[in-house]
mmCIF file as gemmi writes it, N, C-alpha and C atoms, coordinates in Angstrom:
data_model
loop_
_atom_site.group_PDB
_atom_site.id
_atom_site.type_symbol
_atom_site.label_atom_id
_atom_site.label_alt_id
_atom_site.label_comp_id
_atom_site.label_asym_id
_atom_site.label_entity_id
_atom_site.label_seq_id
_atom_site.pdbx_PDB_ins_code
_atom_site.Cartn_x
_atom_site.Cartn_y
_atom_site.Cartn_z
_atom_site.occupancy
_atom_site.B_iso_or_equiv
_atom_site.pdbx_formal_charge
_atom_site.auth_seq_id
_atom_site.auth_asym_id
_atom_site.pdbx_PDB_model_num
ATOM 1 N N . MET Axp A 1 ? 131.715 251.29 122.337 1 0 ? 1 A 1
ATOM 2 C CA . MET Axp A 1 ? 131.381 249.977 122.801 1 0 ? 1 A 1
ATOM 3 C C . MET Axp A 1 ? 129.954 249.697 122.429 1 0 ? 1 A 1
ATOM 4 N N . PRO Axp A 2 ? 129.543 248.686 121.659 1 0 ? 2 A 1
ATOM 5 C CA . PRO Axp A 2 ? 128.237 248.308 121.389 1 0 ? 2 A 1
ATOM 6 C C . PRO Axp A 2 ? 127.481 247.835 122.54 1 0 ? 2 A 1
ATOM 7 N N . ASN Axp A 3 ? 126.246 248.017 122.733 1 0 ? 3 A 1
ATOM 8 C CA . ASN Axp A 3 ? 125.476 247.648 123.868 1 0 ? 3 A 1
ATOM 9 C C . ASN Axp A 3 ? 124.298 246.74 123.386 1 0 ? 3 A 1
ATOM 10 N N . VAL Axp A 4 ? 123.822 245.93 124.309 1 0 ? 4 A 1
ATOM 11 C CA . VAL Axp A 4 ? 122.702 245.055 124.082 1 0 ? 4 A 1
ATOM 12 C C . VAL Axp A 4 ? 121.514 245.606 124.915 1 0 ? 4 A 1
ATOM 13 N N . PRO Axp A 5 ? 120.4 245.881 124.197 1 0 ? 5 A 1
ATOM 14 C CA . PRO Axp A 5 ? 119.245 246.348 124.978 1 0 ? 5 A 1
ATOM 15 C C . PRO Axp A 5 ? 118.729 245.335 125.861 1 0 ? 5 A 1
ATOM 16 N N . TYR Axp A 6 ? 118.142 245.729 127.019 1 0 ? 6 A 1
ATOM 17 C CA . TYR Axp A 6 ? 117.516 244.757 127.958 1 0 ? 6 A 1
ATOM 18 C C . TYR Axp A 6 ? 116.349 245.361 128.544 1 0 ? 6 A 1
ATOM 19 N N . ILE Axp A 7 ? 115.495 244.516 129.163 1 0 ? 7 A 1
ATOM 20 C CA . ILE Axp A 7 ? 114.372 244.91 129.921 1 0 ? 7 A 1
ATOM 21 C C . ILE Axp A 7 ? 114.202 244.056 131.108 1 0 ? 7 A 1
ATOM 22 N N . GLY Axp A 8 ? 113.903 244.56 132.247 1 0 ? 8 A 1
ATOM 23 C CA . GLY Axp A 8 ? 113.813 243.732 133.456 1 0 ? 8 A 1
ATOM 24 C C . GLY Axp A 8 ? 112.645 243.965 134.314 1 0 ? 8 A 1
ATOM 25 N N . PHE Axp A 9 ? 112.126 242.911 134.864 1 0 ? 9 A 1
ATOM 26 C CA . PHE Axp A 9 ? 110.938 243.049 135.803 1 0 ? 9 A 1
ATOM 27 C C . PHE Axp A 9 ? 111.069 241.991 136.956 1 0 ? 9 A 1
ATOM 28 N N . GLY Axp A 10 ? 110.604 242.313 138.067 1 0 ? 10 A 1
ATOM 29 C CA . GLY Axp A 10 ? 110.567 241.394 139.131 1 0 ? 10 A 1
ATOM 30 C C . GLY Axp A 10 ? 109.247 240.551 139.079 1 0 ? 10 A 1
ATOM 31 N N . SER Axp A 11 ? 109.317 239.35 139.74 1 0 ? 11 A 1
ATOM 32 C CA . SER Axp A 11 ? 108.128 238.493 139.651 1 0 ? 11 A 1
ATOM 33 C C . SER Axp A 11 ? 106.911 239.171 140.146 1 0 ? 11 A 1
ATOM 34 N N . ASP Axp A 12 ? 107.07 240.001 141.204 1 0 ? 12 A 1
ATOM 35 C CA . ASP Axp A 12 ? 105.874 240.645 141.866 1 0 ? 12 A 1
ATOM 36 C C . ASP Axp A 12 ? 105.424 241.727 140.812 1 0 ? 12 A 1
ATOM 37 N N . GLU Axp A 13 ? 106.228 242.336 140.102 1 0 ? 13 A 1
ATOM 38 C CA . GLU Axp A 13 ? 105.81 243.357 139.08 1 0 ? 13 A 1
ATOM 39 C C . GLU Axp A 13 ? 104.858 242.724 137.944 1 0 ? 13 A 1
ATOM 40 N N . LEU Axp A 14 ? 105.322 241.547 137.492 1 0 ? 14 A 1
ATOM 41 C CA . LEU Axp A 14 ? 104.603 240.88 136.488 1 0 ? 14 A 1
ATOM 42 C C . LEU Axp A 14 ? 103.267 240.491 136.913 1 0 ? 14 A 1
ATOM 43 N N . GLU Axp A 15 ? 103.199 239.875 138.159 1 0 ? 15 A 1
ATOM 44 C CA . GLU Axp A 15 ? 101.854 239.495 138.714 1 0 ? 15 A 1
ATOM 45 C C . GLU Axp A 15 ? 100.883 240.602 138.783 1 0 ? 15 A 1
ATOM 46 N N . LYS Axp A 16 ? 101.28 241.963 138.903 1 0 ? 16 A 1
ATOM 47 C CA . LYS Axp A 16 ? 100.414 242.946 138.993 1 0 ? 16 A 1
ATOM 48 C C . LYS Axp A 16 ? 99.985 243.508 137.69 1 0 ? 16 A 1
ATOM 49 N N . MET Axp A 17 ? 100.705 243.211 136.53 1 0 ? 17 A 1
ATOM 50 C CA . MET Axp A 17 ? 100.361 243.674 135.221 1 0 ? 17 A 1
ATOM 51 C C . MET Axp A 17 ? 99.095 243.06 134.615 1 0 ? 17 A 1
ATOM 52 N N . ALA Axp A 18 ? 98.414 243.812 133.826 1 0 ? 18 A 1
ATOM 53 C CA . ALA Axp A 18 ? 97.191 243.352 133.236 1 0 ? 18 A 1
ATOM 54 C C . ALA Axp A 18 ? 97.538 242.313 132.118 1 0 ? 18 A 1
ATOM 55 N N . PRO Axp A 19 ? 96.667 241.428 131.938 1 0 ? 19 A 1
ATOM 56 C CA . PRO Axp A 19 ? 96.809 240.477 130.892 1 0 ? 19 A 1
ATOM 57 C C . PRO Axp A 19 ? 96.841 241.156 129.424 1 0 ? 19 A 1
ATOM 58 N N . VAL Axp A 20 ? 97.592 240.603 128.581 1 0 ? 20 A 1
ATOM 59 C CA . VAL Axp A 20 ? 97.617 241.225 127.204 1 0 ? 20 A 1
ATOM 60 C C . VAL Axp A 20 ? 96.452 240.762 126.36 1 0 ? 20 A 1
ATOM 61 N N . GLY Axp A 21 ? 95.93 241.505 125.548 1 0 ? 21 A 1
ATOM 62 C CA . GLY Axp A 21 ? 94.809 241.236 124.702 1 0 ? 21 A 1
ATOM 63 C C . GLY Axp A 21 ? 95.223 240.602 123.339 1 0 ? 21 A 1
ATOM 64 N N . GLU Axp A 22 ? 94.317 240.488 122.434 1 0 ? 22 A 1
ATOM 65 C CA . GLU Axp A 22 ? 94.638 240.005 121.069 1 0 ? 22 A 1
ATOM 66 C C . GLU Axp A 22 ? 95.36 241.014 120.294 1 0 ? 22 A 1
ATOM 67 N N . THR Axp A 23 ? 95.125 242.439 120.665 1 0 ? 23 A 1
ATOM 68 C CA . THR Axp A 23 ? 95.78 243.494 120.017 1 0 ? 23 A 1
ATOM 69 C C . THR Axp A 23 ? 96.489 244.319 121.126 1 0 ? 23 A 1
ATOM 70 N N . ALA Axp A 24 ? 97.462 245.181 120.711 1 0 ? 24 A 1
ATOM 71 C CA . ALA Axp A 24 ? 98.149 246.077 121.616 1 0 ? 24 A 1
ATOM 72 C C . ALA Axp A 24 ? 98.505 247.262 120.84 1 0 ? 24 A 1
ATOM 73 N N . THR Axp A 25 ? 98.609 248.393 121.584 1 0 ? 25 A 1
ATOM 74 C CA . THR Axp A 25 ? 99.048 249.73 120.994 1 0 ? 25 A 1
ATOM 75 C C . THR Axp A 25 ? 100.501 249.669 120.688 1 0 ? 25 A 1
ATOM 76 N N . CYS Axp A 26 ? 100.952 249.921 119.394 1 0 ? 26 A 1
ATOM 77 C CA . CYS Axp A 26 ? 102.204 249.908 118.922 1 0 ? 26 A 1
ATOM 78 C C . CYS Axp A 26 ? 103.093 250.994 119.509 1 0 ? 26 A 1
ATOM 79 N N . PRO Axp A 27 ? 104.128 250.755 120.175 1 0 ? 27 A 1
ATOM 80 C CA . PRO Axp A 27 ? 105.087 251.861 120.761 1 0 ? 27 A 1
ATOM 81 C C . PRO Axp A 27 ? 105.667 252.738 119.537 1 0 ? 27 A 1
ATOM 82 N N . GLY Axp A 28 ? 105.723 252.254 118.429 1 0 ? 28 A 1
ATOM 83 C CA . GLY Axp A 28 ? 106.324 252.937 117.268 1 0 ? 28 A 1
ATOM 84 C C . GLY Axp A 28 ? 105.394 253.982 116.593 1 0 ? 28 A 1
ATOM 85 N N . CYS Axp A 29 ? 104.208 253.552 116.289 1 0 ? 29 A 1
ATOM 86 C CA . CYS Axp A 29 ? 103.258 254.415 115.581 1 0 ? 29 A 1
ATOM 87 C C . CYS Axp A 29 ? 101.991 254.81 116.349 1 0 ? 29 A 1
ATOM 88 N N . GLY Axp A 30 ? 101.806 254.121 117.388 1 0 ? 30 A 1
ATOM 89 C CA . GLY Axp A 30 ? 100.623 254.497 118.297 1 0 ? 30 A 1
ATOM 90 C C . GLY Axp A 30 ? 99.258 253.774 117.854 1 0 ? 30 A 1
ATOM 91 N N . GLN Axp A 31 ? 99.367 253.048 116.736 1 0 ? 31 A 1
ATOM 92 C CA . GLN Axp A 31 ? 98.116 252.372 116.224 1 0 ? 31 A 1
ATOM 93 C C . GLN Axp A 31 ? 97.989 250.942 116.945 1 0 ? 31 A 1
ATOM 94 N N . SER Axp A 32 ? 96.874 250.338 116.752 1 0 ? 32 A 1
ATOM 95 C CA . SER Axp A 32 ? 96.683 248.95 117.287 1 0 ? 32 A 1
ATOM 96 C C . SER Axp A 32 ? 97.089 248.014 116.242 1 0 ? 32 A 1
ATOM 97 N N . HIS Axp A 33 ? 97.896 246.967 116.837 1 0 ? 33 A 1
ATOM 98 C CA . HIS Axp A 33 ? 98.333 245.829 115.925 1 0 ? 33 A 1
ATOM 99 C C . HIS Axp A 33 ? 97.988 244.552 116.629 1 0 ? 33 A 1
ATOM 100 N N . THR Axp A 34 ? 97.947 243.516 115.911 1 0 ? 34 A 1
ATOM 101 C CA . THR Axp A 34 ? 97.675 242.092 116.492 1 0 ? 34 A 1
ATOM 102 C C . THR Axp A 34 ? 98.974 241.642 117.177 1 0 ? 34 A 1
ATOM 103 N N . VAL Axp A 35 ? 98.747 241.046 118.51 1 0 ? 35 A 1
ATOM 104 C CA . VAL Axp A 35 ? 99.912 240.552 119.192 1 0 ? 35 A 1
ATOM 105 C C . VAL Axp A 35 ? 100.3 239.197 118.609 1 0 ? 35 A 1
ATOM 106 N N . GLU Axp A 36 ? 101.511 239.037 118.256 1 0 ? 36 A 1
ATOM 107 C CA . GLU Axp A 36 ? 101.995 237.761 117.726 1 0 ? 36 A 1
ATOM 108 C C . GLU Axp A 36 ? 103.061 237.198 118.768 1 0 ? 36 A 1
ATOM 109 N N . TYR Axp A 37 ? 103.281 235.941 118.567 1 0 ? 37 A 1
ATOM 110 C CA . TYR Axp A 37 ? 104.204 235.184 119.544 1 0 ? 37 A 1
ATOM 111 C C . TYR Axp A 37 ? 105.266 234.39 118.685 1 0 ? 37 A 1
ATOM 112 N N . GLY Axp A 38 ? 106.356 234.082 119.263 1 0 ? 38 A 1
ATOM 113 C CA . GLY Axp A 38 ? 107.399 233.228 118.584 1 0 ? 38 A 1
ATOM 114 C C . GLY Axp A 38 ? 107.084 231.746 119.111 1 0 ? 38 A 1
ATOM 115 N N . ASP Axp A 39 ? 108.063 230.935 118.749 1 0 ? 39 A 1
ATOM 116 C CA . ASP Axp A 39 ? 108.083 229.501 119.159 1 0 ? 39 A 1
ATOM 117 C C . ASP Axp A 39 ? 109.277 229.286 120.128 1 0 ? 39 A 1
ATOM 118 N N . GLU Axp A 40 ? 109.009 228.299 120.988 1 0 ? 40 A 1
ATOM 119 C CA . GLU Axp A 40 ? 110.076 227.809 121.818 1 0 ? 40 A 1
ATOM 120 C C . GLU Axp A 40 ? 110.85 226.587 120.956 1 0 ? 40 A 1
ATOM 121 N N . VAL Axp A 41 ? 112.137 226.735 121 1 0 ? 41 A 1
ATOM 122 C CA . VAL Axp A 41 ? 112.859 225.686 120.194 1 0 ? 41 A 1
ATOM 123 C C . VAL Axp A 41 ? 113.384 224.759 121.284 1 0 ? 41 A 1
ATOM 124 N N . LYS Axp A 42 ? 112.979 223.473 121.219 1 0 ? 42 A 1
ATOM 125 C CA . LYS Axp A 42 ? 113.429 222.481 122.128 1 0 ? 42 A 1
ATOM 126 C C . LYS Axp A 42 ? 114.883 221.993 121.76 1 0 ? 42 A 1
ATOM 127 N N . LYS Axp A 43 ? 115.451 221.278 122.635 1 0 ? 43 A 1
ATOM 128 C CA . LYS Axp A 43 ? 116.886 220.783 122.476 1 0 ? 43 A 1
ATOM 129 C C . LYS Axp A 43 ? 116.941 219.934 121.228 1 0 ? 43 A 1
ATOM 130 N N . ASP Axp A 44 ? 115.855 219.167 120.866 1 0 ? 44 A 1
ATOM 131 C CA . ASP Axp A 44 ? 116.044 218.413 119.659 1 0 ? 44 A 1
ATOM 132 C C . ASP Axp A 44 ? 115.675 219.147 118.362 1 0 ? 44 A 1
ATOM 133 N N . GLY Axp A 45 ? 115.462 220.456 118.489 1 0 ? 45 A 1
ATOM 134 C CA . GLY Axp A 45 ? 115.328 221.269 117.292 1 0 ? 45 A 1
ATOM 135 C C . GLY Axp A 45 ? 113.792 221.476 116.965 1 0 ? 45 A 1
ATOM 136 N N . THR Axp A 46 ? 112.83 220.809 117.665 1 0 ? 46 A 1
ATOM 137 C CA . THR Axp A 46 ? 111.401 220.979 117.376 1 0 ? 46 A 1
ATOM 138 C C . THR Axp A 46 ? 111.007 222.343 117.846 1 0 ? 46 A 1
ATOM 139 N N . LYS Axp A 47 ? 109.898 222.777 117.251 1 0 ? 47 A 1
ATOM 140 C CA . LYS Axp A 47 ? 109.409 224.155 117.766 1 0 ? 47 A 1
ATOM 141 C C . LYS Axp A 47 ? 107.977 223.868 118.309 1 0 ? 47 A 1
ATOM 142 N N . VAL Axp A 48 ? 107.649 224.58 119.451 1 0 ? 48 A 1
ATOM 143 C CA . VAL Axp A 48 ? 106.375 224.457 119.955 1 0 ? 48 A 1
ATOM 144 C C . VAL Axp A 48 ? 105.895 225.915 120.256 1 0 ? 48 A 1
ATOM 145 N N . PRO Axp A 49 ? 104.604 226.281 120.079 1 0 ? 49 A 1
ATOM 146 C CA . PRO Axp A 49 ? 104.121 227.64 120.384 1 0 ? 49 A 1
ATOM 147 C C . PRO Axp A 49 ? 104.534 228.076 121.784 1 0 ? 49 A 1
ATOM 148 N N . SER Axp A 50 ? 104.775 229.31 121.983 1 0 ? 50 A 1
ATOM 149 C CA . SER Axp A 50 ? 105.233 229.826 123.284 1 0 ? 50 A 1
ATOM 150 C C . SER Axp A 50 ? 104.455 231.295 123.437 1 0 ? 50 A 1
ATOM 151 N N . LYS Axp A 51 ? 104.038 231.518 124.519 1 0 ? 51 A 1
ATOM 152 C CA . LYS Axp A 51 ? 103.463 232.931 124.736 1 0 ? 51 A 1
ATOM 153 C C . LYS Axp A 51 ? 104.323 233.69 125.714 1 0 ? 51 A 1
ATOM 154 N N . LEU Axp A 52 ? 105.618 233.328 125.789 1 0 ? 52 A 1
ATOM 155 C CA . LEU Axp A 52 ? 106.589 233.955 126.752 1 0 ? 52 A 1
ATOM 156 C C . LEU Axp A 52 ? 106.705 235.47 126.321 1 0 ? 52 A 1
ATOM 157 N N . LEU Axp A 53 ? 107.014 235.618 125.032 1 0 ? 53 A 1
ATOM 158 C CA . LEU Axp A 53 ? 107.239 237.064 124.478 1 0 ? 53 A 1
ATOM 159 C C . LEU Axp A 53 ? 106.186 237.341 123.444 1 0 ? 53 A 1
ATOM 160 N N . GLY Axp A 54 ? 105.469 238.417 123.626 1 0 ? 54 A 1
ATOM 161 C CA . GLY Axp A 54 ? 104.464 238.866 122.646 1 0 ? 54 A 1
ATOM 162 C C . GLY Axp A 54 ? 104.911 240.158 122.059 1 0 ? 54 A 1
ATOM 163 N N . PHE Axp A 55 ? 104.703 240.275 120.727 1 0 ? 55 A 1
ATOM 164 C CA . PHE Axp A 55 ? 105.197 241.453 120.082 1 0 ? 55 A 1
ATOM 165 C C . PHE Axp A 55 ? 104.159 241.862 119.042 1 0 ? 55 A 1
ATOM 166 N N . VAL Axp A 56 ? 104.31 243.105 118.485 1 0 ? 56 A 1
ATOM 167 C CA . VAL Axp A 56 ? 103.573 243.507 117.401 1 0 ? 56 A 1
ATOM 168 C C . VAL Axp A 56 ? 104.545 243.906 116.297 1 0 ? 56 A 1
ATOM 169 N N . LYS Axp A 57 ? 104.056 243.777 115.06 1 0 ? 57 A 1
ATOM 170 C CA . LYS Axp A 57 ? 104.851 244.004 113.89 1 0 ? 57 A 1
ATOM 171 C C . LYS Axp A 57 ? 104.338 245.297 113.295 1 0 ? 57 A 1
ATOM 172 N N . CYS Axp A 58 ? 105.192 246.338 113.116 1 0 ? 58 A 1
ATOM 173 C CA . CYS Axp A 58 ? 104.774 247.556 112.431 1 0 ? 58 A 1
ATOM 174 C C . CYS Axp A 58 ? 105.718 247.723 111.275 1 0 ? 58 A 1
ATOM 175 N N . GLY Axp A 59 ? 105.274 247.472 110.111 1 0 ? 59 A 1
ATOM 176 C CA . GLY Axp A 59 ? 106.107 247.534 109.004 1 0 ? 59 A 1
ATOM 177 C C . GLY Axp A 59 ? 107.144 246.452 109.006 1 0 ? 59 A 1
ATOM 178 N N . GLU Axp A 60 ? 108.42 246.724 109.11 1 0 ? 60 A 1
ATOM 179 C CA . GLU Axp A 60 ? 109.436 245.602 109.192 1 0 ? 60 A 1
ATOM 180 C C . GLU Axp A 60 ? 110.038 245.624 110.645 1 0 ? 60 A 1
ATOM 181 N N . THR Axp A 61 ? 109.362 246.354 111.594 1 0 ? 61 A 1
ATOM 182 C CA . THR Axp A 61 ? 109.899 246.49 112.911 1 0 ? 61 A 1
ATOM 183 C C . THR Axp A 61 ? 109.081 245.704 113.853 1 0 ? 61 A 1
ATOM 184 N N . LEU Axp A 62 ? 109.692 244.974 114.772 1 0 ? 62 A 1
ATOM 185 C CA . LEU Axp A 62 ? 108.942 244.286 115.867 1 0 ? 62 A 1
ATOM 186 C C . LEU Axp A 62 ? 109.125 244.986 117.188 1 0 ? 62 A 1
ATOM 187 N N . TYR Axp A 63 ? 108.028 245.175 117.963 1 0 ? 63 A 1
ATOM 188 C CA . TYR Axp A 63 ? 108.072 245.756 119.238 1 0 ? 63 A 1
ATOM 189 C C . TYR Axp A 63 ? 107.571 244.779 120.279 1 0 ? 63 A 1
ATOM 190 N N . LEU Axp A 64 ? 108.337 244.582 121.408 1 0 ? 64 A 1
ATOM 191 C CA . LEU Axp A 64 ? 107.964 243.764 122.48 1 0 ? 64 A 1
ATOM 192 C C . LEU Axp A 64 ? 106.829 244.452 123.26 1 0 ? 64 A 1
ATOM 193 N N . VAL Axp A 65 ? 105.643 243.738 123.468 1 0 ? 65 A 1
ATOM 194 C CA . VAL Axp A 65 ? 104.55 244.403 124.081 1 0 ? 65 A 1
ATOM 195 C C . VAL Axp A 65 ? 103.964 243.437 125.276 1 0 ? 65 A 1
ATOM 196 N N . ALA Axp A 66 ? 104.533 242.262 125.36 1 0 ? 66 A 1
ATOM 197 C CA . ALA Axp A 66 ? 103.919 241.379 126.369 1 0 ? 66 A 1
ATOM 198 C C . ALA Axp A 66 ? 105.054 240.422 126.856 1 0 ? 66 A 1
ATOM 199 N N . LEU Axp A 67 ? 104.997 240.058 128.093 1 0 ? 67 A 1
ATOM 200 C CA . LEU Axp A 67 ? 105.977 239.182 128.743 1 0 ? 67 A 1
ATOM 201 C C . LEU Axp A 67 ? 105.143 238.106 129.578 1 0 ? 67 A 1
ATOM 202 N N . GLY Axp A 68 ? 105.23 236.921 129.302 1 0 ? 68 A 1
ATOM 203 C CA . GLY Axp A 68 ? 104.442 235.859 130.078 1 0 ? 68 A 1
ATOM 204 C C . GLY Axp A 68 ? 102.948 236.083 130.134 1 0 ? 68 A 1
ATOM 205 N N . GLY Axp A 69 ? 102.416 236.656 129.045 1 0 ? 69 A 1
ATOM 206 C CA . GLY Axp A 69 ? 101.027 236.851 128.975 1 0 ? 69 A 1
ATOM 207 C C . GLY Axp A 69 ? 100.541 238.118 129.641 1 0 ? 69 A 1
ATOM 208 N N . LYS Axp A 70 ? 101.543 238.992 130.024 1 0 ? 70 A 1
ATOM 209 C CA . LYS Axp A 70 ? 101.127 240.231 130.703 1 0 ? 70 A 1
ATOM 210 C C . LYS Axp A 70 ? 101.527 241.437 129.821 1 0 ? 70 A 1
ATOM 211 N N . ALA Axp A 71 ? 100.625 242.381 129.732 1 0 ? 71 A 1
ATOM 212 C CA . ALA Axp A 71 ? 100.952 243.576 128.866 1 0 ? 71 A 1
ATOM 213 C C . ALA Axp A 71 ? 102.007 244.464 129.404 1 0 ? 71 A 1
ATOM 214 N N . LEU Axp A 72 ? 102.939 244.87 128.602 1 0 ? 72 A 1
ATOM 215 C CA . LEU Axp A 72 ? 103.938 245.845 128.973 1 0 ? 72 A 1
ATOM 216 C C . LEU Axp A 72 ? 103.364 247.265 128.759 1 0 ? 72 A 1
ATOM 217 N N . HIS Axp A 73 ? 103.496 248.135 129.655 1 0 ? 73 A 1
ATOM 218 C CA . HIS Axp A 73 ? 103.036 249.565 129.329 1 0 ? 73 A 1
ATOM 219 C C . HIS Axp A 73 ? 104.156 250.268 128.718 1 0 ? 73 A 1
ATOM 220 N N . ILE Axp A 74 ? 104.046 250.481 127.401 1 0 ? 74 A 1
ATOM 221 C CA . ILE Axp A 74 ? 105.168 251.18 126.606 1 0 ? 74 A 1
ATOM 222 C C . ILE Axp A 74 ? 104.434 252.287 125.867 1 0 ? 74 A 1
ATOM 223 N N . GLU Axp A 75 ? 104.759 253.572 126.066 1 0 ? 75 A 1
ATOM 224 C CA . GLU Axp A 75 ? 104.239 254.691 125.49 1 0 ? 75 A 1
ATOM 225 C C . GLU Axp A 75 ? 104.978 254.757 124.083 1 0 ? 75 A 1
ATOM 226 N N . LYS Axp A 76 ? 104.291 255.488 123.159 1 0 ? 76 A 1
ATOM 227 C CA . LYS Axp A 76 ? 104.795 255.703 121.814 1 0 ? 76 A 1
ATOM 228 C C . LYS Axp A 76 ? 106.223 256.343 121.828 1 0 ? 76 A 1
ATOM 229 N N . ASN Axp A 77 ? 107.204 255.55 121.321 1 0 ? 77 A 1
ATOM 230 C CA . ASN Axp A 77 ? 108.589 256.015 121.212 1 0 ? 77 A 1
ATOM 231 C C . ASN Axp A 77 ? 109.235 256.168 122.592 1 0 ? 77 A 1
ATOM 232 N N . LYS Axp A 78 ? 108.681 255.545 123.674 1 0 ? 78 A 1
ATOM 233 C CA . LYS Axp A 78 ? 109.22 255.702 124.941 1 0 ? 78 A 1
ATOM 234 C C . LYS Axp A 78 ? 108.983 254.448 125.822 1 0 ? 78 A 1
ATOM 235 N N . PRO Axp A 79 ? 109.898 253.484 125.831 1 0 ? 79 A 1
ATOM 236 C CA . PRO Axp A 79 ? 109.75 252.329 126.648 1 0 ? 79 A 1
ATOM 237 C C . PRO Axp A 79 ? 109.622 252.823 128.224 1 0 ? 79 A 1
ATOM 238 N N . SER Axp A 80 ? 108.826 252.075 129.025 1 0 ? 80 A 1
ATOM 239 C CA . SER Axp A 80 ? 108.671 252.328 130.371 1 0 ? 80 A 1
ATOM 240 C C . SER Axp A 80 ? 109.852 251.862 131.163 1 0 ? 80 A 1
ATOM 241 N N . VAL Axp A 81 ? 110.446 250.756 130.789 1 0 ? 81 A 1
ATOM 242 C CA . VAL Axp A 81 ? 111.731 250.237 131.486 1 0 ? 81 A 1
ATOM 243 C C . VAL Axp A 81 ? 112.559 249.803 130.464 1 0 ? 81 A 1
ATOM 244 N N . SER Axp A 82 ? 113.838 250.264 130.424 1 0 ? 82 A 1
ATOM 245 C CA . SER Axp A 82 ? 114.807 249.807 129.444 1 0 ? 82 A 1
ATOM 246 C C . SER Axp A 82 ? 116.142 250.145 129.895 1 0 ? 82 A 1
ATOM 247 N N . GLY Axp A 83 ? 117.134 249.627 129.163 1 0 ? 83 A 1
ATOM 248 C CA . GLY Axp A 83 ? 118.534 250.111 129.462 1 0 ? 83 A 1
ATOM 249 C C . GLY Axp A 83 ? 119.383 249.268 128.458 1 0 ? 83 A 1
ATOM 250 N N . SER Axp A 84 ? 120.643 249.164 128.75 1 0 ? 84 A 1
ATOM 251 C CA . SER Axp A 84 ? 121.467 248.312 127.902 1 0 ? 84 A 1
ATOM 252 C C . SER Axp A 84 ? 122.622 247.829 128.754 1 0 ? 84 A 1
ATOM 253 N N . ILE Axp A 85 ? 123.169 246.744 128.26 1 0 ? 85 A 1
ATOM 254 C CA . ILE Axp A 85 ? 124.318 246.053 128.957 1 0 ? 85 A 1
ATOM 255 C C . ILE Axp A 85 ? 125.361 245.874 127.836 1 0 ? 85 A 1
ATOM 256 N N . PRO Axp A 86 ? 126.56 245.958 128.232 1 0 ? 86 A 1
ATOM 257 C CA . PRO Axp A 86 ? 127.719 245.743 127.193 1 0 ? 86 A 1
ATOM 258 C C . PRO Axp A 86 ? 127.809 244.215 126.73 1 0 ? 86 A 1
ATOM 259 N N . LEU Axp A 87 ? 128.16 244.093 125.481 1 0 ? 87 A 1
ATOM 260 C CA . LEU Axp A 87 ? 128.387 242.708 124.986 1 0 ? 87 A 1
ATOM 261 C C . LEU Axp A 87 ? 129.403 241.986 125.796 1 0 ? 87 A 1
ATOM 262 N N . GLU Axp A 88 ? 129.38 240.71 125.838 1 0 ? 88 A 1
ATOM 263 C CA . GLU Axp A 88 ? 130.36 240.021 126.65 1 0 ? 88 A 1
ATOM 264 C C . GLU Axp A 88 ? 131.81 240.186 126.246 1 0 ? 88 A 1
ATOM 265 N N . GLU Axp A 89 ? 132.036 240.299 124.981 1 0 ? 89 A 1
ATOM 266 C CA . GLU Axp A 89 ? 133.343 240.494 124.427 1 0 ? 89 A 1
ATOM 267 C C . GLU Axp A 89 ? 133.857 241.879 124.666 1 0 ? 89 A 1
ATOM 268 N N . ASP Axp A 90 ? 133.049 242.822 125.148 1 0 ? 90 A 1
ATOM 269 C CA . ASP Axp A 90 ? 133.478 244.215 125.408 1 0 ? 90 A 1
ATOM 270 C C . ASP Axp A 90 ? 133.711 244.36 126.924 1 0 ? 90 A 1
ATOM 271 N N . ILE Axp A 91 ? 133.582 243.312 127.729 1 0 ? 91 A 1
ATOM 272 C CA . ILE Axp A 91 ? 133.824 243.447 129.114 1 0 ? 91 A 1
ATOM 273 C C . ILE Axp A 91 ? 135.261 242.962 129.409 1 0 ? 91 A 1
ATOM 274 N N . ALA Axp A 92 ? 136.005 243.746 130.135 1 0 ? 92 A 1
ATOM 275 C CA . ALA Axp A 92 ? 137.393 243.405 130.385 1 0 ? 92 A 1
ATOM 276 C C . ALA Axp A 92 ? 137.38 242.333 131.504 1 0 ? 92 A 1
ATOM 277 N N . PRO Axp A 93 ? 138.229 241.283 131.187 1 0 ? 93 A 1
ATOM 278 C CA . PRO Axp A 93 ? 138.286 240.12 132.169 1 0 ? 93 A 1
ATOM 279 C C . PRO Axp A 93 ? 138.744 240.722 133.582 1 0 ? 93 A 1
ATOM 280 N N . SER Axp A 94 ? 138.192 240.119 134.716 1 0 ? 94 A 1
ATOM 281 C CA . SER Axp A 94 ? 138.623 240.501 135.956 1 0 ? 94 A 1
ATOM 282 C C . SER Axp A 94 ? 139.944 239.847 136.36 1 0 ? 94 A 1
ATOM 283 N N . ALA Axp A 95 ? 140.655 240.468 137.113 1 0 ? 95 A 1
ATOM 284 C CA . ALA Axp A 95 ? 142.035 239.932 137.544 1 0 ? 95 A 1
ATOM 285 C C . ALA Axp A 95 ? 141.972 238.947 138.586 1 0 ? 95 A 1
């Protein structure tokens, strides 16, 4: 059964986290990379800058390093909080 990776934090946990800087340590290689952000896509299809999810690019791989402007503590090759959930189509319907 394929799984979908997830990460979860409570609001109180995010408030306690340090703000993310312009660079962050890459969880893949341990080097410092520029933090980049994606865009929010509005209902009409327009895109606006968003700082909801911050990531670093290492080669062709993206690593999540920030959430809501707060730095996630992720050690090299070892996320601090992670897990997986089954895809919706893999969940048996309830009776």
